[in-house]
N, C-alpha and C positions, 0 to 999 in steps of 0.2 A: 592565589593572589599573592602569597609571599614571594613567589618566584617571578612575578610579572611587574615591570616598571609601573609606577603610579600613573594613573590616567589611561592605561591601555585596557582593552576589554578582556574579561575573563568569561569564557563560554563553556558550556557543558551540555550533555544530552543524556536522557535515559532514565531520569528519576520516575518512580511509580508511587503515587500517593497512597495506593491501597497496600503497599508493602512497607510504608513508613509506620513506625510505632503509633504515632498519633492519628493515622489514617486521614491525613489531610495534605494539601499542597503546601510547600514552603511559601512564605510571604516575603515581601521586600525586607521586613525587619529581620527575618532569619538570614537572608543573604547579606544584609548590612553587617552582621556579626563577622562575616568573612572579610568584608572590606567596605568602607564608605568612600575610599579614594578611587577604586576601580569601578567602572560600570560592569555589571554582571548580568548575564542572560543565560538561563538554563531552560532546556526544552524537555517536556514530558515524554515518556517512552512512546506514546502514540504519535508524537509529532504535531498534535492538534492544540496543545496548550503550552504555555511557557511562563516563566517567572523572571521579573526584573527587580534589581535592587533600587534603592532610592536614587542613587547617582544616575543609573540608566534611565529612570523615569524623568529625571531633570533634563538630561540630554535630549530625550525625545519630546520634551515639552508636554508631558502628560500629567495632568493634575486634577483636582476636584472639579474644575470647570469643563474638562474634556468629556464630550459626549461619546457614547458607544458608537462604533462604526456601523454601517449598514449590515455588515456580516461580522458577527462575533460579539463578545461581551468583555468589558473591562471590569473585573471584579472589584468590589469596594470594601472598605473597612466597615465593620459593624458600627452603626450609629453615625456614620458620616458618608460623604460622597467621595472621599479621598481614595484613589486606587490602592489596593493592597499588594499590587505587584503581579497578580495572576491575570493572564490574558487567555481567553477562549477564542480560538479560530481567528485571531487577529494579531498574532505575535509579530507580524511584519511591521507593526507600528514602532516596535523597538528594534527587532533584529535587522531591519534595513540599515541601521547605523553601524552594525558590526562590520569592520573592514573586510573586504573580499580577500580570499586566498590569492596568492600570487599565481601566475601561470605555471611556474615551476612546482609549486605546492600542489596544484590541481593535477598536474601530470603525474606526480609522485603518488597521489591518492589513487589514480587510475591504475598505476602499476601495482600497488599493493593489493587493491581490490581484485584485480585480474588474477593474482596468485591465489587469493583466498577462494575465489569462485571455482577455479580449476581444481583445487584440492578437494572441493566438495562435489566434483563431477558435473559442474555446469558447463554446457557447451554454447547455449544461447541464453542471454538474459534479456527479459522484456522490461523496458523502462516506461511505464505509463506516467505521464506528467513530466517529461524531460524538458528542461529549459534549453533554449537555443544555444546558450553558452556551453551547457553540458555536452550537447551534440558536437559542437565545434571542438571542445576539448577531447572528446572521444575520437574524433576524426584525426586530430593531431597525434594523439597517443597511438592510434593504429598505424599512422604513417611512420612514426618513430620506432615501431616495433615493441611498444609497451602493452599492446592489447592483443591477446590471442582469442578472447571470447568473441562470439558474434553478438551483436546488439540489435534488437528490434525495438524502436522507440515510438512512443506516441507523445507529441508535443503537448505541453501544458496549455490548455485553452481557457476561454472565458474572459480574457483580457481584451486588448484592442487588436483589431485586425484578425485576419484568417491566415493560417500558414500558406505561403505561396506555393504554387505548383512546382517551382524550382526546388524549394526546400524538401518537398515530400517525394519528388520523383527523380529529377535530373541529377541532383547533387549526390544523393545517398543511395538510391535504390538501383535494382537491376543487376544483370549478370556481371557488370564490371566491378561491382563492389558487393561481395557476399558477406562482408563483415559488419557493416553498419547500414541499417535501413530505418527510415522514418516513414511510418505507414498511416498515421492518423493522429487523433487528438484525444486528450483526457480532460474531463470536467469533474467537478466536485459538487455533490448535492447534500451531503451532511458531513458530520464529523466522526467522532470515535465513540464507540459504546463504552470502552473503559475510561474515556475522558468525560462521559455523560453528555456528549454533544451530538451523538448519533440520534436520528429522528425516528421515534417509535410511535405506533398508533396507540399503544397502551403504556401507562406510566412505568418508569423505572421501578425496579423491585424495592430498593432502598432509596428513599427520596433524599436529595441534597438538603442540607440544613436550610431551614427557612422556606422550603418550597413544598407545595402539595400538587399532586396530579402533574408532575413534571415529566415531559416526554422528549426533551431535546428539541432541536429545531433544524430547519433546512437552511442550506447555504444561500439560497436565492428564491424569489417567488417563482411559482410554477410557470407563469407566462414567460418569465425571463429564461428559464431552463428550456422551454419549448422553442423559443426563438433561437437560442444558441445551438441546440441539437439540429434544428432545421437548417441553420446556416452551414454547419459542417457536413450534415447528411447530404444536402443539395450539392455540396462541393465534391462529393464522391469519397469522402474520408470514412474510415472506420472510426467510430466514436465509442470511447470507454468512459463510463461515468461512475465515480466513487459513490457507493451507497451501502451503508451498514444497516440502518434501521428499516423496518418494513414500511414506515411512512415515506421515507426517502425513496425506497424501491418502487412504491406506488407511483410517485411522481416521475421517476426515470422511465418506467414502462409506459406511462401516459405520453411522455415526450417522444419516445421511440415510435409509439403507435401513430402519433400525430405526424411525425416526419414521413413515415411510410404511407400514411393515408394521402398526404399531399403529393408525395413523390415516390411511388413504389420503386424499391431497389431490391431485386431478388438476391438473397444471400448476402446482405450487408454485413452480417456477423457482428453487430454492435455488442458491446460488452458491459457487464456490471462488475466493477472491481470491489472485492471483499465479500459483498453479498452475505453478510453475517446472519441476518435474521429474517429470511424470506418465508412467507407463508406458503402453504400448498397451492393455493389459487395463483400465487405469483409465479411459482415454478411452472405451472401449466401455461400461464400467460407468456412466459419467456419462450416456451416451446412454440406456441402459436405465432409469436413475433419473430422467431429465429434469433433470439438473443442468447448469448452464451455468458454464463457467469465465470468469474475467476475467484475461487473460494480461498479465504485466508484461514485455512484449516488449522494452522499452528495455534490459533486462539484456544482451541480445545485444550492444548497442553499448557500454554503460557498463562492464560487468564480464565480457563474453564471453571476452576473452583470459585473465582470471584464473580463470573457470570452467574453461576448458580446461587451464590450467597448474597451478592450485592447488586449487580447490574440488572439481570433479567429474571431471576428466580428460577426454581428447578425446572418448570415445564418449558419455558422458552429457551433456557440455557441448553437443555437436552437437544434442541433443534438448531443450534448454531452450526453453520456450514453443513446443511442437511444433504450430504453427498448421496446417500442411498435414495432419498426421496427424489433428488435430481435425476438419478439413473432411472428410477421408475417412471419418471415423466419423459424419458427419452432425450435428456439434455446431455450435450457434450460440454465438458468444463475443464478448466485447469486449476492447479493449486499453486500458491505463491507464498513467499516468506515476507514480502513487503520490507525488505532490508532498507534502512537500518533499524526498523522497528523490532524485528527479530533477526537473528543471524541467518545468513544463507545456509540452507541445509535441506536439499530436496528429499533425502532419505528420511529425515525427521518428519516431513510432511506425509510421506507414504506411511510411515509408522503411525502417525496421528490419525490418518484416515482409516486405517485398518483396525486400530485398537481403541480409539477415542479415550485415551488415558490422559488424566490431568496431571499437573505438577505434583499434586498430593497423592498420586497413585490411585485415584478413583476413576471409575468409568462414567463418562458423561454422554448419555444418549446412545446406548448400545444399538438401538434400532437404526442409527445412521452410519454404522460401520459399513465399509465396502470391501470387496475382495482385493487381494494384492494386485491382481491384473488391472483392475479398474483404477487403483491408486497410481500404479506405474504409468498407465496410459495418460493420466492427468498431468504428469510431469514430462511426458515424451510425445507420443503421437497425437493425443488430443490437444495438448498445448500447441503443437505445431499447426494443427488444423485451425485452432482458434486464431492464429496469426496469419492465416492464408499461406502457410509454408509447408503444407502437407505433401506437396509434390517433391520436396527436396530435403525435408528434415523429419525427425520423429521416429523413424524406424530404419533398420539396417537392410537396405535393398539396393540392387544394382541401379545405378543412375542417380542415386541421392548423394548428398554431401556425406562424406565419411566422418560423421560426428558421433562418437559414442564413448562410453566409459567401460572399464573393466572392473568388476566387483570381485572382492575376495571370496564371497559366498553367494549362493543362489538364493535370491529373495523368495523364491517359491518353496524352498525347503527349510529355511531357518524358521524357528518359532516366531510368530508375529511380534512378540514383545522385544525381539532382538533386531528388528528391521533397521532401526536407527543406528545400530552398532556396526553395520556392515562397512567394511573398509573400502575406500576407493583406491584401487591399485594403480590405475592409469587413466588419464583423460586424453582423448584423441580428437583433434579438430582438423577437418580437411585432410584426413589421412596422416597427419603429423602428430607425434606424441608431444604434448605440451605440458604434461604433468606425469610424474612417475614417483610413487611412494618409495 
């Protein structure tokens, strides 16, 4: 705030209430201490909550008379109806006022991200929930030579309209453009377990202040989800739905089943994104429906201790990202970082899948460890399969795209605890060296 002209926005992201000494979210009053002249908006590490200062609330015309939106909660001050500045799942009520980045800034962001991803050995990045403007920016960055990565995108769904056939096939996909493909749609059905907005069938382990039997909530009614999934399924799209809690996963699987019942599509390969807390019966249901999960296994490291102690309790926490159970049920799955929620680092995901080690150095759910080969497949060949790209990506074979990385050490021979320390020596895309250490 001290370096920003009065009246201009100050924004930030990445705070974690469970790592703050007081174990709470900042409020508008906390942010007012930084400035009452600047509107301020900060985003929780999960991306599902945010906090505004008083000036930002005034600009957004949000006050004691403002009702909660259909999706989300405006938290209130104790003893009154006045907003305390914290927004659950509805931060756009404020963040929509933050000025957009300029085209030049957005292209520079792509250029910087491209270099960071290449240095971590990423050759294809999947973007579930891409905005149309983001796809347009990526296309321009590619044409200007700022983008070496290949991008497979699923457009953000649930708003007005259905992605047009031109957007998903003619403009971006096919042999003429191997760099940028739009293949489907992403929806959301709950929030974040670490933000306490993921939807569970059983209550959270430590209840939020003033609540009893709190289980989180879904993003939309079940019938609305079924209608949306049916619309995109009938259009021939791959559908990915964000689901963390098992109650949300129940709803997602029901919607997928209803879509297939009404209009059977063999091998639709619909996805559940994050899939943090699925039960055994849900994994079997995924297998029966041909649904493929993408697990956010980095949670084991980044939030595992707090899943055990705060969010889920020891028993359920030991089963977050249940990779071994998924293998036993015959599921093929991918692993993801969900950047910028956590930094891009595929080898850290492999390490987490193999060791199940938390930030505090404890093992969380040893029974869900998987072999190194299975973890590597989840960031290479099985990830390519999940995206319908197994014929051209995911393994080093004649006739496929020459996308691969050179590692300084063999992941099959280093001790498992050192997997995340393996150095990326070189990244090659399309037979061209695009990063060298």
